[in-house]
Structure formats: C-alpha cells, structure tokens
C-alpha positions in Angstrom: 22.0 -5.0 -2.6 19.2 -6.9 -4.3 19.4 -10.2 -5.7 18.6 -10.7 -9.0 14.6 -12.3 -9.5 14.1 -11.1 -5.9 10.8 -9.1 -6.3 10.0 -5.6 -4.1 6.7 -4.9 -2.4 5.7 -1.1 -2.1 3.6 0.0 1.0 1.9 3.1 0.8 -0.4 5.3 2.9 -2.1 8.7 3.2 -4.3 9.4 6.0 -5.6 12.6 7.4 -5.1 13.0 11.4 -6.3 16.0 13.4 -6.5 18.5 10.4 -3.9 17.3 8.6 -2.5 15.3 6.0 0.4 13.1 5.9 1.6 9.7 3.7 4.4 7.4 3.8 6.0 4.9 1.4 8.2 1.9 2.3 9.7 -0.5 0.2 10.9 -3.9 0.8 12.2 -6.8 -0.3 10.6 -10.0 -0.5 11.8 -10.4 3.5 10.5 -7.9 4.7 14.0 -5.9 5.0 13.5 -2.0 3.7 14.8 -0.9 0.5 13.4 2.7 0.7 11.4 4.9 3.0 9.9 8.0 2.0 7.2 10.2 3.9 6.0 13.8 3.7 5.6 16.5 6.1 2.0 17.3 7.3 0.1 19.3 4.9 -2.4 21.5 7.0 -5.0 23.2 4.7 -6.1 26.8 5.9 -9.9 27.4 5.9 -9.4 29.4 3.3 -8.0 26.2 0.9 -11.0 24.3 3.0 -13.6 26.6 1.2 -12.1 26.9 -2.0 -11.4 23.6 -3.0 -14.5 22.3 -0.9 -15.0 18.3 -1.7 -11.9 18.6 -3.9 -9.4 19.2 -1.3 -8.8 15.3 -0.2 -8.5 14.4 -3.8 -6.7 17.5 -4.2 -4.1 16.5 -0.7 -4.1 12.8 -1.4 -3.6 12.0 -5.4 -1.2 15.4 -5.9 0.4 16.6 -3.6 0.9 13.7 -1.3 0.9 10.7 -3.9 2.7 12.5 -6.4 5.7 13.6 -4.1 6.2 9.9 -2.4 6.1 7.9 -5.5 8.5 10.7 -7.1 11.0 10.4 -4.2 10.8 7.0 -4.1 14.6 5.7 -5.7 14.2 2.2 -5.3 10.6 1.1 -7.4 8.9 -1.6 -6.3 7.5 -4.6 -8.7 3.5 -4.0 -7.0 2.1 -1.4 -4.7 0.1 -2.6 -1.4 -2.7 -0.1 0.1 -5.2 -0.7 2.5 -7.7 1.8 0.8 -8.6 0.9 -2.6 -9.3 5.1 -3.4 -5.5 5.1 -3.7 -5.2 2.7 -6.1 -6.2 4.4 -9.7 -3.5 7.4 -8.7 -1.0 5.1 -8.1 -1.4 2.9 -10.8 -1.9 6.1 -13.1 1.6 8.0 -11.5 3.6 5.4 -11.1 2.8 3.4 -13.6 3.4 0.1 -11.7 0.2 -2.7 -10.5 -1.3 -1.4 -7.0 -3.8 -3.6 -5.1 -5.3 -3.7 -2.0 -4.4 -6.2 0.8 -7.4 -6.3 4.3 -6.9 -9.1 6.8 -10.1 -11.0 7.0 -11.7 -13.5 9.9 -12.4 -16.0 7.0 -11.1 -19.8 7.7 -7.7 -20.6 5.9 -8.2 -21.9 2.2 -6.0 -25.1 1.3 -3.1 -24.0 0.0 -0.6 -20.6 0.4 -1.0 -19.0 -2.9 -5.0 -19.7 -3.3 -7.0 -17.1 -4.8 -10.7 -17.4 -4.5 -13.4 -15.0 -6.1 -16.0 -13.2 -3.8 -19.2 -12.1 -5.2 -17.3 -8.5 -5.0 -15.9 -7.2 -8.1 -12.1 -7.5 -8.3 -12.4 -9.1 -4.6 -10.3 -12.2 -3.5 -9.7 -13.9 -0.8 -5.5 -14.8 -1.0 -3.9 -17.7 1.2 -0.6 -16.1 1.9 0.7 -18.6 3.9 -0.7 -22.0 5.0 -1.8 -20.9 9.0 -2.6 -17.5 8.9 -6.3 -16.5 8.0 -6.9 -15.2 4.4 -6.6 -11.6 3.4 -9.0 -9.5 1.2 -7.3 -8.9 -2.1 -8.5 -6.3 -4.4 -7.4 -5.9 -8.1 -8.7 -3.2 -10.5 -9.7 -4.5 -13.9 -6.7 -2.8 -15.6 -4.4 -5.7 -13.8 -7.2 -9.0 -13.6 -4.7 -10.1 -16.3 -1.7 -10.1 -13.8 -3.3 -11.3 -10.8 -2.1 -14.9 -10.9 1.7 -13.6 -11.1 1.1 -10.8 -8.6 -0.6 -13.4 -6.4 2.7 -15.3 -6.9 4.9 -12.4 -6.0 3.0 -12.2 -2.5 3.1 -16.1 -2.2 6.6 -16.0 -2.2 7.1 -13.2 -0.1 4.7 -14.4 2.5 6.9 -17.5 2.7 9.2 -15.0 4.3 7.6 -12.2 6.1 3.8 -11.4 7.2 2.5 -9.2 4.2 0.2 -6.6 6.5 3.2 -5.9 9.2 4.8 -3.7 7.1 1.6 -1.4 7.0 2.0 -1.2 11.5 6.0 -0.4 10.7 5.1 2.6 8.7 2.4 3.8 10.7 5.0 3.5 14.0 7.6 5.2 12.0 5.3 8.1 11.3 4.6 8.6 14.8 8.2 8.5 15.6 9.1 11.2 13.0 5.7 13.4 14.4 7.4 13.3 18.2 10.5 14.0 16.9 9.4 17.1 15.2 7.3 18.0 18.4 9.9 18.6 20.4 
C-alpha cells in the first residue's frame, strides 16, 4: 500500500522494431518499486494498412492504439509520466490528463545542488540536477505544464534521493524482451 504523500512515477515507452509496434508502461513508487506494469501485444500493420494510412500510420498506432490501450489499462495512476520521446508527451497528457515530461541523459558537468533547474536555449528544455553526483538530466516540459515545473522537479528530486530516475526505462526494455522471448517459444 502506498504511503500518504508519496508520489508515483509513470514510465512509458512505445517503439517500433522489426516491423511491429509495442508499448509498455511501468508505474513505480518514489523508491523505484513497481506498483503497476502493462504492455501491449505486438501490433504488426499489414501492407494494405501501410498503404491506406500512409504517413499517418505511425501516429495512429502510437497514439490511438498503443497509448490509448496502455493508459486505459493502468490501474495505479502516477503523479506524472516520464518518457524519452517528446512526441509522446502531448498524446499522453491528452489521454491521461496527467503531466508528462521528457527526461534524457546528458553529458554536462553536475550543477551545484540536487533539484536545481537551469534553462537552456531550447524552448521548454532545462538541465535538471536530480542528485548530487550524477550528470544532470535534460528535461523537456510542454507549455501547458510550465507553471508546474517547480512542483514536477520537486517530485523528481525527492524520488532521486532513493532511486536512479532513468533506470526504470531499462527495466521496461528488459521486461518487453523477456515477454517477447516467452511468446516466441
């Protein structure tokens, strides 16, 4: 059971490999302990679907089929969604009505204090120092969440005291690979 006041982080990925699309969502507590995990079966568009949908196929599969199903299936709603693909932010926010931010590794030198945000030349992009020793992260926030940036950064900084923020993305990848292996047997 989640303690009152604890924040949940949602990690979401959608990728295309070997002509199929697949997505996964992992919700963790602020220590990185899973509270919910969902994934989609592989979606393989046919040749006819590729012709009929054209360039809209990717958007249709990612947003309406995969994200829609994943976000409907999640029973434990997070405080915010974390993604590595900026293109997922708007549809996630639209479907879930929860803030979504993009986090990526950076090679910059650490900032002075954990939780520190430093704007970059890119609109909506900040350098975020999650902890006291790691390289800062590249954080992208959409305009509709700009007013909540300090609050969202606070959630991330609190979680970073107990977990490595980017590590759950690797877990999702490994979990999807394990599911794929078991399905192919």
